[in-house]
C-alpha positions in Angstrom: -8.9 19.3 21.9 -10.2 20.4 18.6 -13.9 20.3 17.7 -14.9 20.9 14.1 -18.6 21.5 13.5 -19.8 21.0 9.9 -23.0 22.2 8.3 -23.7 21.7 4.6 -26.2 22.6 2.0 -27.6 20.1 -0.5 -25.1 21.3 -3.0 -22.4 19.4 -1.3 -22.4 15.6 -2.1 -24.1 13.7 0.7 -22.0 10.6 0.0 -18.7 12.3 0.8 -17.5 12.3 4.4 -17.1 16.1 4.7 -16.8 15.9 8.4 -13.7 13.7 8.2 -12.2 15.8 5.4 -12.7 19.0 7.4 -11.3 17.5 10.7 -8.2 16.1 9.0 -7.6 19.5 7.2 -8.0 21.5 10.4 -5.8 19.2 12.5 -3.1 19.2 9.8 -3.2 23.0 9.6 -2.8 23.3 13.4 0.1 20.9 13.3 2.2 23.2 11.0 1.2 26.5 12.7 2.9 28.2 15.6 -0.3 27.4 17.6 -0.1 23.6 17.0 0.2 22.9 20.7 -3.4 24.2 21.2 -4.8 21.1 19.4 -3.9 19.1 22.5 -5.0 21.7 25.0 -7.1 20.6 28.0 -10.0 22.8 26.8 -12.0 22.6 23.5 -11.1 24.8 20.6 -14.1 24.9 18.3 -14.3 25.8 14.6 -17.5 26.0 12.7 -17.4 25.3 8.9 -20.4 25.8 6.6 -20.3 24.2 3.2 -22.8 26.4 1.4 -23.7 27.9 -1.9 -22.5 30.8 -4.0 -25.5 33.0 -3.0 -24.9 32.9 0.7 -21.1 33.5 0.3 -21.8 36.3 -2.2 -24.0 38.0 0.4 -21.4 37.6 3.2 -18.6 38.8 1.0 -20.6 41.9 0.0 -21.7 42.7 3.6 -18.4 42.0 5.4 -15.7 42.7 2.8 -17.4 45.1 0.4 -16.8 42.7 -2.6 -20.0 42.1 -4.6 -19.2 38.6 -5.8 -19.0 35.1 -4.4 -15.6 33.8 -3.4 -14.3 30.3 -2.6 -13.8 30.6 1.2 -14.4 33.2 3.9 -13.0 33.0 7.4 -14.3 34.9 10.4 -11.7 34.8 13.3 -13.1 35.3 16.7 -9.8 36.0 18.4 -7.1 38.6 17.9 -3.4 37.6 17.7 -2.8 38.5 21.4 -5.8 36.5 22.4 -4.6 33.5 20.4 -1.1 33.8 22.0 -2.7 33.8 25.5 -4.9 30.8 24.9 -2.5 28.4 26.5 -3.3 30.0 29.9 -7.1 30.0 29.6 -9.4 28.3 32.0 -12.4 28.4 29.7 -13.9 25.1 28.9 -14.4 26.0 25.2 -13.0 28.6 22.9 -14.6 29.4 19.6 -11.7 30.1 17.2 -14.0 31.2 14.4 -16.2 30.3 11.5 -15.6 29.6 7.8 -17.8 29.2 4.9 -17.1 27.6 1.4 -19.1 28.3 -1.7 -19.9 25.2 -3.6 -20.2 26.6 -7.1 -17.0 28.6 -6.9 -15.1 25.7 -5.3 -16.4 23.2 -7.9 -15.5 25.5 -10.8 -12.0 26.0 -9.5 -11.5 22.3 -9.0 -12.5 21.7 -12.6 -10.2 24.4 -13.8 -7.3 22.9 -11.8 -8.3 19.4 -12.9 -8.5 18.1 -9.3 -11.2 16.5 -7.3 -13.5 18.8 -5.4 -12.6 17.0 -2.1 -8.9 17.9 -2.7 -9.7 21.6 -3.5 -12.1 21.9 -0.5 -9.3 20.4 1.7 -7.0 23.1 0.5 -9.5 25.8 1.2 -10.3 24.5 4.7 -6.5 24.5 5.4 -6.3 28.0 4.1 -9.3 29.2 6.2 -7.9 27.5 9.3 -4.6 29.3 8.9 -6.6 32.6 8.7 -8.4 31.6 11.9 -4.9 31.1 13.5 -3.9 34.6 12.7 -2.1 34.2 9.3 -2.9 36.4 6.3 -1.6 37.1 2.8 -2.0 40.9 2.6 1.6 41.5 1.5 4.1 39.3 -0.4 6.0 38.1 2.6 2.9 37.1 4.5 1.6 35.4 1.3 4.8 33.4 0.9 4.7 32.3 4.5 1.1 31.3 4.3 1.5 29.4 1.0 4.5 27.5 2.4 2.4 26.4 5.4 -0.4 25.4 3.1 1.9 23.3 0.9 3.4 21.7 4.0 0.0 20.9 5.4 -1.4 19.5 2.2 1.7 17.4 1.7 1.1 15.8 5.1 -2.4 14.9 3.8 -1.0 13.4 0.5 -2.0 16.4 -1.6 0.3 18.0 -4.0 1.4 21.7 -4.2 -1.7 23.7 -5.3 0.5 26.6 -6.4 2.8 24.7 -8.7 2.2 24.9 -12.5 2.8 21.2 -12.9 
């Protein structure tokens, strides 16, 4: 069973159902990953998502990645690949997969630049972050292509177009 915990700052619109958006994005990302079966596991897999501001993300990006600027999303996986692969055999009641944080200002500016709603862009970033928590990365071209293909497939299942197309 998947459990998505959401925390948000005032920057994020209180009228938007961010909990539903995040849960839908996480479930969809699981469904296209090689770890999709874990979404139906007899134990709880927990993901924590913080919808925050640029300042908090800037600080985390500087402290954890050595990059002195805010970014759109950061993911902090709690499990290594071999631990992820062994999860099917766990008898733990709950497993924390990891945390992610989104920066409102960066996300909003990117959404405007792409001429898409913030909710759509945030969905993409939550999918992206979830795939990181599931062990995917985009360090080299082959990994980036694989991850982007999974993002496109996931977003299509949510009725969202390809964020990497120029159309």
